[in-house]
C-alpha positions in Angstrom: 0.0 0.0 0.0 1.3 3.4 -0.9 0.0 6.8 -0.1 -1.2 8.8 -3.1 1.2 11.6 -2.1 4.1 9.1 -2.5 3.1 8.3 -6.2 3.9 10.1 -9.4 2.1 10.1 -12.7 -1.4 9.2 -11.4 -4.4 10.4 -13.4 -6.1 13.5 -12.0 -9.0 13.0 -9.8 -8.0 9.5 -8.7 -8.3 10.4 -5.1 -10.1 13.4 -3.6 -8.2 15.7 -1.3 -8.8 14.9 2.4 -11.5 16.9 3.9 -10.2 19.4 6.5 -11.0 18.8 10.1 -13.8 21.0 11.4 -13.2 23.9 13.8 -12.8 23.0 17.5 -15.9 23.2 19.8 -14.1 24.8 22.6 -15.3 24.8 26.2 -13.5 27.7 27.9 -13.8 26.4 31.5 -12.2 23.1 30.5 -9.4 24.9 28.6 -8.7 27.1 31.6 -8.4 24.1 33.9 -6.0 22.3 31.5 -3.9 25.4 31.1 -3.9 26.1 34.9 -2.6 22.5 35.6 0.7 23.3 34.0 0.8 19.7 32.7 2.9 18.8 29.6 -0.3 18.4 27.5 0.4 17.3 23.9 -2.1 17.0 21.1 -1.7 14.5 18.3 -1.9 10.9 17.2 -4.9 8.7 17.4 -4.7 7.5 21.1 -5.0 9.2 24.5 -2.6 8.3 27.3 -0.5 9.5 30.2 3.2 8.5 30.4 4.3 8.4 34.0 8.0 7.9 33.3 8.1 11.1 31.2 5.2 12.9 32.9 3.3 14.0 29.8 -0.2 13.6 28.4 -1.2 13.1 24.8 -4.7 13.2 23.3 -5.9 13.2 19.7 -7.0 16.5 18.2 -10.4 17.5 19.3 -12.0 17.6 15.8 -10.9 13.9 15.4 -13.5 12.9 18.0 -16.8 11.8 16.5 -18.6 14.1 19.0 -16.1 16.8 20.1 -17.5 17.2 23.6 -16.0 13.8 24.4 -12.5 15.3 23.9 -12.8 17.0 27.3 -14.0 13.8 29.0 -10.8 12.1 27.7 -8.6 15.0 28.5 -9.9 15.2 32.1 -9.4 11.4 32.4 -5.8 11.7 31.4 -5.3 14.8 33.7 -6.6 12.7 36.6 -3.9 10.1 35.8 -1.4 13.0 35.8 -2.3 13.9 39.4 -1.1 10.5 40.5 2.5 11.3 39.9 4.8 11.0 42.9 5.3 14.8 42.5 1.6 15.3 43.1 -0.8 13.0 44.9 1.5 9.9 44.7 -0.9 7.1 43.7 0.4 3.8 42.6 0.7 4.0 38.8 2.8 0.9 38.3 0.1 -1.6 37.3 0.3 -3.3 34.0 -2.8 -3.5 31.7 -5.4 -5.9 33.0 -4.1 -6.1 36.6 -6.0 -5.0 39.6 -3.6 -2.1 40.1 -4.3 -0.9 36.6 -8.0 -1.3 37.1 -8.0 0.7 40.4 -6.2 3.6 38.6 -8.6 3.5 35.7 -11.6 3.6 38.0 -10.1 6.7 39.8 -9.3 8.4 36.5 -12.7 7.9 35.0 -14.5 8.9 38.2 -12.2 12.0 38.4 -13.2 12.8 34.8 -16.9 12.5 35.8 -16.5 14.7 38.9 -14.6 17.3 36.8 -17.2 17.2 34.0 -19.9 17.8 36.5 -18.0 20.7 38.1 -17.3 22.3 34.7 -20.8 21.7 33.3 -19.7 19.3 30.6 -22.1 16.5 29.4 -20.2 14.0 27.3 -22.2 11.6 25.2 -20.0 8.6 26.2 -21.3 7.2 29.5 -18.8 7.2 32.4 -20.9 4.4 34.0 -20.2 2.0 31.1 -16.4 2.5 31.3 -16.5 2.1 35.1 -18.5 -1.2 34.8 -15.7 -2.7 32.7 -13.0 -2.1 35.3 -15.2 -3.0 38.2 -15.5 -6.5 36.7 -11.7 -6.9 37.1 -12.2 -5.9 40.8 -15.3 -7.9 41.4 -13.7 -9.5 44.5 -13.2 -6.2 46.2 -16.6 -4.8 47.4 -14.9 -1.5 48.5 -13.1 -0.8 45.2 -15.6 1.8 44.1 -15.3 3.7 47.4 -11.5 3.7 47.3 -11.6 4.9 43.7 -14.1 7.6 44.5 -11.9 8.9 47.3 -8.8 9.0 45.0 -10.9 10.7 42.3 -12.3 13.3 44.6 -8.7 14.2 45.8 -7.6 14.4 42.2 -10.5 16.6 41.1 -10.0 18.9 44.1 -6.3 19.2 43.2 -7.0 20.2 39.6 -9.8 22.6 40.6 -7.6 24.2 43.2 -4.9 24.8 40.5 -7.6 26.5 38.4 -8.8 28.6 41.2 -5.3 29.5 42.2 -4.6 30.6 38.6 -7.7 32.8 38.7 -6.6 34.3 42.0 -3.1 34.9 40.7 -4.6 36.8 37.7 -6.6 39.0 40.1 -3.5 39.5 42.3 -1.3 40.5 39.3 -3.9 43.1 38.3 -4.0 44.4 41.8 -0.2 44.6 42.0 0.2 46.2 38.6 1.5 42.9 37.2 3.7 42.3 40.3 6.2 45.0 39.3 8.2 47.0 41.7 11.1 49.2 40.6 10.9 47.6 37.2 11.2 44.0 38.7 8.6 41.3 38.2 8.6 39.7 41.7 6.9 36.5 40.5 6.9 35.0 37.0 4.1 32.6 36.0 6.5 29.7 36.4 7.5 30.7 39.9 3.8 31.2 40.9 3.0 27.7 39.6 5.9 26.1 41.5 4.9 28.0 44.7 1.2 27.0 44.3 2.1 23.4 43.7 4.1 23.3 46.9 1.2 24.8 48.8 -1.3 22.3 47.3 1.0 19.4 48.1 1.3 20.7 51.6 -2.5 20.7 52.0 -2.8 17.2 50.4 -0.3 15.9 53.0 -2.3 17.4 55.8 -5.5 15.9 54.5 -3.9 12.5 54.0 -2.2 12.4 57.4 1.3 12.1 55.8 4.5 13.8 57.0 4.7 17.6 56.4 6.7 18.2 53.1 10.0 20.0 53.3 10.4 21.6 49.8 13.2 23.5 48.2 12.9 27.3 48.4 11.6 28.5 45.0 12.4 32.1 45.1 14.6 34.6 47.0 13.7 38.2 47.5 16.1 40.8 49.0 16.5 44.5 49.9 19.2 45.8 47.5 20.1 48.5 50.1 20.0 46.4 53.3 20.2 42.9 54.8 16.5 41.9 54.6 16.1 38.6 52.7 13.2 36.2 52.1 13.1 32.7 50.8 9.6 31.5 49.7 8.4 27.9 49.2 4.6 28.3 49.0 2.0 30.7 47.8 -1.5 30.6 49.2 -4.6 30.4 47.1 -5.2 34.2 47.7 -2.2 34.8 45.4 -0.6 37.0 48.0 0.4 35.1 51.2 3.8 33.5 50.9 5.3 31.0 53.3 9.1 30.5 53.9 12.0 31.9 55.7 12.0 35.7 56.5 15.2 37.6 57.7 14.6 41.2 58.4 18.3 41.8 59.3 18.0 41.5 63.0 20.0 38.2 63.3 16.9 36.1 63.9 15.6 34.5 60.7 12.2 32.9 61.2 9.8 30.6 59.4 6.5 32.1 58.7 4.1 33.8 56.3 4.7 37.2 54.6 2.8 39.2 52.0 3.7 39.6 48.3 1.8 42.8 48.1 3.7 44.3 51.1 7.0 43.4 49.5 5.8 45.0 46.2 4.8 48.1 48.0 8.2 48.8 49.6 9.8 52.0 48.2 13.5 52.5 48.8 15.8 55.5 48.1 16.9 56.1 44.5 13.6 54.6 43.1 14.5 51.1 44.2 12.3 48.4 45.7 12.5 44.8 46.9 14.0 42.6 44.2 14.1 39.0 43.2 17.4 37.2 42.9 17.4 36.2 39.3 20.3 33.7 39.8 18.9 31.9 42.8 18.7 28.2 42.9 19.3 25.6 45.6 19.6 21.9 46.3 19.0 22.4 50.0 15.5 22.1 51.6 13.8 24.8 53.7 14.6 23.1 57.0 18.4 23.2 56.1 18.2 26.9 55.2 16.2 27.6 58.4 18.7 25.7 60.6 21.8 27.3 59.1 20.4 30.8 58.8 19.6 30.7 62.6 23.1 29.4 63.4 24.8 32.0 61.1 22.4 34.8 62.1 21.3 35.7 58.6 20.2 34.0 55.4 23.0 35.8 53.5 25.6 34.3 55.8 24.0 30.9 55.6 24.1 31.2 51.8 27.9 31.9 52.0 28.4 28.8 54.1 26.3 26.7 51.7 28.2 28.1 48.7 31.6 27.4 50.4 30.5 23.8 51.2 29.6 23.2 47.6 32.9 24.5 46.2 35.3 23.6 49.0 33.9 20.6 50.9 34.6 20.8 54.6 33.9 17.8 56.8 33.3 20.1 59.8 30.2 21.6 58.0 27.4 19.1 58.2 25.1 21.3 56.1 22.5 18.7 55.6 22.4 17.9 59.3 20.1 19.3 61.9 22.1 21.7 64.1 19.1 22.9 66.0 16.4 20.9 67.7 13.8 23.4 66.5 14.9 23.4 62.8 12.1 21.2 61.5 9.2 22.7 59.6 6.4 23.3 62.1 3.0 21.9 61.5 0.6 24.4 59.9 -3.2 24.7 59.9 
């Protein structure tokens, strides 16, 4: 078999040109949720799937669906799988096709899709119940399978909806802050906001699930260019303004706690300057390590010098990943 496009000398009109795909029937609320997730969401091919090892989703083009509304049912199904990554809600995604583990995850993904469709006002023509029945047959010996799947699906749907709500709140906050600019500096880029929100959502998920409090890497560093005040932030609340992390106001007592993005943005310093973001900041040390060594050194900047020295000139006397203070752990938060 050869494609007509691969052949030469064929008589005209032997094969009609392929009909173009119709325009997409876009559902804005669903598109907003997909975009707010930050997932690596690829469109193409003829199959829909999520690849845990590479953390990406692929779905066919929307016009390729016989009834386009079912594109969103499929997209939300794959997004629910995406929430199961160890970086998010940490479900077991290791099951091979046909196994009970696989069936449990498929149940959770389809129920998650159903919950999200209901929340977004989407009514697919493909019945969720028919798909669920197929996988329940695999788990017919487990009379609580549907309840476990519903619990996992509810957490996944809440996770995705919270990302959407956070993105909306961020947009409002950006408008209120004049796009987050102070002295010409954008304090938080969209990528930084997403990373901070993801940490906050993971923190809430850990609290809800009774798992240990997370200890993330600081995402962003703010500083006073004319003084010693420095802030390291790991989380951003859903209000788009409340940050959590390590605050050092220059009084030799850095403390973990919450601080306001809008207040940082409102600071006006001499010479037209304001609080700035360290464009070169990155770290491999978690917040508890920064907190412990900042307290010991008396300042975040001095702790940063110790961490940098340890990275370039290893010194056995500096156990920078140790716990020098009994109170260096991240405290539980409501």
